[in-house]
N, C-alpha and C positions, 0 to 999 in steps of 0.2 A: 542311556538311561543308567541311573544312581537310585541304589537302594541304601537306606539308612535305617536301623533299628533301634529304639530305645524301649525300656520297659517302664511303665507307669504303674508301680504296683504290681498286681498279677497280670495287667493288661500290656501286651506287645504293641507298641505303636511301629509301623513300617511306613515310611515316608519316601516317596518316590518321586525322581526329576526327571523330565524331559519326554520322550513320547514312547507311548505303548504302541509297538507297531508290529508286532511278532518279532520270530527270530529269538535269539538268546536271551534278549532282557525280559520277554514275557515267560519264558520256561524259569528264569532265576527267581521271579516274584513267586510261582509256585513252589518252587523248589525250598524258599525261604520259608513260606507258611508250613510245610510239610516237616521241615526241621522245627520249629518252633512248636508244632503239634507233636512230635516226637519227644519233645522235652516236656510235653505236659502242659504247654502253653495253650490254653483254649479259649483265650479273650483277645481278640485281636482286631486291630484298627489298621486301615489302610489309608494313609494320608495322600490323596491326589492334588493337592492344592498348587504342586510345581508341575504337575503332567500337562502339557499343551495341548496333545492331541492323542487319541487312541483309536485303532480300527478293530475288526473284528477279532484278531488275534488278542489283541488286549482285554477285549470284553470275555473272551474265552478263558484266559489265565485268571481272570478275576472269577469268573463262574466256577472254574475248577477248584480255586483256593477255598473259596466258599464252600462247595461240598465237601472238601477235604476236611474243612474245620466243623462242619456240621455233622458229617459222619463220625466225628471224635466227640461228640456232645459239646461243641463250643459253639461260639458265635463269632462272625465277621462283621465288621462297620466299616463304611466310609466316611471319610472326611474331608472337607474343604474341597467338594467336587465343583470343578469350573463350569462356567454356562456352557460351553461347547461340549463338554463330557457330558454334562447332564442332559442335554438334546439328545444327545445319542442314547441314553438312558429311555429317556421317553419314546423315542422312535422304535427302539427294540423293546418296549414295556418291560426291561429290566428295574426301572423304577420301582416297580412294586416287589422285586425280590430284595434289593438292597436296602438296609436302613443308611440314610444318609444325615450327617452331622454339619452344622457350619465350621464348628471348630475340633481340634482334636480333643479339647478338655471336654467339651460335651460328651463325644461320643464314648471317651474312656468313662466319665462319669455315669452313662445309660448302661453300663453293665452292674451298677449298683454294688 
């Protein structure tokens, strides 16, 4: 799992690459989000375009990250969710919780 971070104005974009299957990488995502919130960045987009698969631990990391951002008065959105991961969101009903966008640019623009 690789994590890259870029700022687009006041929106942080976290690009993930690999598989989200629990263990240190899922913790690393939540830690990265906590670090951003700690630095007063409250608009976050997670780019899942290069995530091949995730299990419940990966979903848990995204849920935890969302909670952290919401509690700080911010918002977290997802971009480029693959079909496999999207189907996982459908099955778990998390599709209603996460706002998803086809591109990072759309997600960043949605913060207005």
